[in-house]
C-alpha positions in Angstrom: 181.3 78.8 134.0 177.6 78.3 133.2 174.6 79.2 135.3 173.0 76.2 137.1 169.9 75.1 135.4 166.7 75.9 137.3 164.8 72.6 137.6 161.0 72.3 137.7 159.4 71.1 140.9 156.4 68.7 141.4 153.2 70.6 142.3 152.2 67.8 144.6 155.4 66.9 146.5 157.6 69.9 145.8 160.5 67.6 144.8 162.8 68.3 141.9 161.6 66.8 138.6 163.8 64.8 136.2 162.6 64.2 132.7 164.0 60.7 132.5 165.0 57.8 134.8 168.6 58.1 133.4 168.8 61.7 134.3 167.6 61.1 137.8 170.0 58.2 138.2 172.9 60.4 137.0 172.0 63.0 139.7 171.7 60.2 142.4 175.2 59.0 141.4 176.6 62.5 141.5 175.2 63.1 145.0 176.6 59.8 146.2 180.0 60.6 144.8 180.1 64.1 146.4 178.0 63.9 149.5 177.4 66.9 151.7 179.0 65.8 155.0 176.3 67.3 157.3 173.4 65.9 155.3 175.2 62.5 155.0 175.7 62.4 158.8 172.0 63.1 159.4 170.9 60.5 156.9 169.5 62.9 154.3 170.9 61.0 151.3 168.6 59.9 148.5 168.7 56.2 148.0 166.6 55.6 144.9 164.6 57.1 142.1 160.9 56.7 141.3 158.4 57.9 138.8 155.8 60.2 140.3 152.1 59.2 139.9 151.1 62.9 139.9 153.5 64.6 137.5 154.8 61.5 135.8 158.4 62.7 136.0 161.2 61.2 138.0 162.2 62.1 141.6 164.9 61.2 144.1 163.6 59.3 147.2 164.9 58.8 150.7 162.9 55.7 151.2 164.9 52.6 151.8 167.3 54.4 154.1 169.1 52.2 156.5 167.8 51.7 160.0 170.7 53.7 161.5 170.0 56.6 159.1 166.3 56.7 160.0 167.1 56.6 163.8 169.6 59.4 163.4 167.1 61.5 161.5 164.5 61.0 164.2 166.9 61.8 167.1 168.6 64.7 165.3 172.2 65.7 165.2 174.5 65.6 168.1 175.8 68.9 169.3 179.2 70.0 168.1 181.9 70.3 170.8 
């Protein structure tokens, strides 16, 4: 089993950088196919990719999240019982 690749981060936003749009879209599809249940419940799921104006590489974005996801993110998670 190989060691995970260390990915560069944007100096402006701190987000992970992807060299191409296709690479960023593959990662987005991978996250959607295997979501982290806690992050998904809180609405921390990337919804799109965009090219950064600062580093000119591609990032995942949470913009465009549904109204419900934004509301849950603002209110925080319910306590586990």
